[in-house]
N, C-alpha and C positions, 0 to 999 in steps of 0.2 A: 578664485569662480571665474569660469569663462564665460562669457558674453551668452551664449544659448542656454546655461544653465538657470537663468531667471534672478532674481533679487529675491532673497531669504530675510523676514522679519527678523531682526536682532532678540525682538522680545520673546516671539512664540516659537520661532523656527521654521514657521509654512511659509511656502512661497507666496510672495506680494505679485499676483500676475495681472493684476489690471493697474492702470495709472487711476483710475479712480477710488483704488484702495490704498494707496500710496503716499504716506506721510513724507517722505523725502518728494517728491512732487509737488504736494501742495504747499509745503514750505521755499521750494524753488519756486513757484508760480506768483506766491506773497510777497518772493523778495526777502525772506529769512535763510536762504542759502545761496551765496557766493556761487555762481556758474561753475567756477573753478574748483570747486570743493564737492559739486555732485557727484562726481566720481568715486571719491573717497570716505565718503558720509555713511554710515551703515544706513542700511531701510527698516522701516516699522510697517505695520498696518496702522491703517488712521485708525482704529479700534484699540489698536494698542498704544498707541499714546492719546489717551481718554483727556489729557490738559489741554492738547489742540481740540482735538476732536468736538470737545461741548461747546467749542463755539460756531459749528456750523448749523447750520439751520436750511434746508432743504426736504422738500417731498422724499427724496430718493435717498436720503439717511437719518437712519434710526436714532433718534438724538440720544447724548449721553448726560450723566448726572455724575460730575466728580465731587465726591464727598470730602471737606477737609479745607485746607486753607487757600488751595490753588482754584475751588468751586467759582465758578463765575459769579453766581448769585451773592458771592460774597465782597467780590470786587467793587472798584468803585465804576457805578453806574454808567459814566460817560464813556470809559477804558473798555468795559464789555461790551460797551453797543458799540463802539469803533471796530473791535477786536471780531466780533461778529459777523457786522459788516463787510471787513477784509478777507477773514477766513471761508463766510461762505461765497463770496465771490471767485474767490480762490476754487472752492469746488465745483462751481458752474463750470470754470476755466477747464479742469478736468474732464469733465464730461463734451465740452466743446471741443477740446483736443481727440477724445475717444472716436468722436464723430466724424472727424475729418475724414473726406475721400481719398486725399493726398495725403503722404508724410508732410510734416511739419519740421521747419531747421527749427531745433531745438532753443535758440535765440527768440522765436516767436512763440514758445509756450509760456512765459509770464504776462501777467496782467497787461493791458498797455501804460499804465501807469509806472510800471515798476519797471517795465523795459527802459522806458526815458529816463529811469534812475541807474540804470547800467550802461547809458551812453556816456554819463558824466564821471 
């Protein structure tokens, strides 16, 4: 894939045209994807990864429900709460990145507490 072709979702095959729709960048921003693996990892739309997307609580994102053993409503309440807080902060960070008037260095994309972990 050439850089100017964009990134295609490994699930639905359609273009992931905006960072706010990107599972890849959300996982990077919240610290679940090593920066060195970013260019090697397949892309997905957030909605094409409902196990992650179900933890987004933001008025700009239509909630998802996952049926089955990974449904957040069936998980440990403390874990689900922490996961919701982290993933929702990450989603809001994607919106902040999108609104930047100047290009950010990729190293500045992750949440501040995640960036601190990358330095160690």
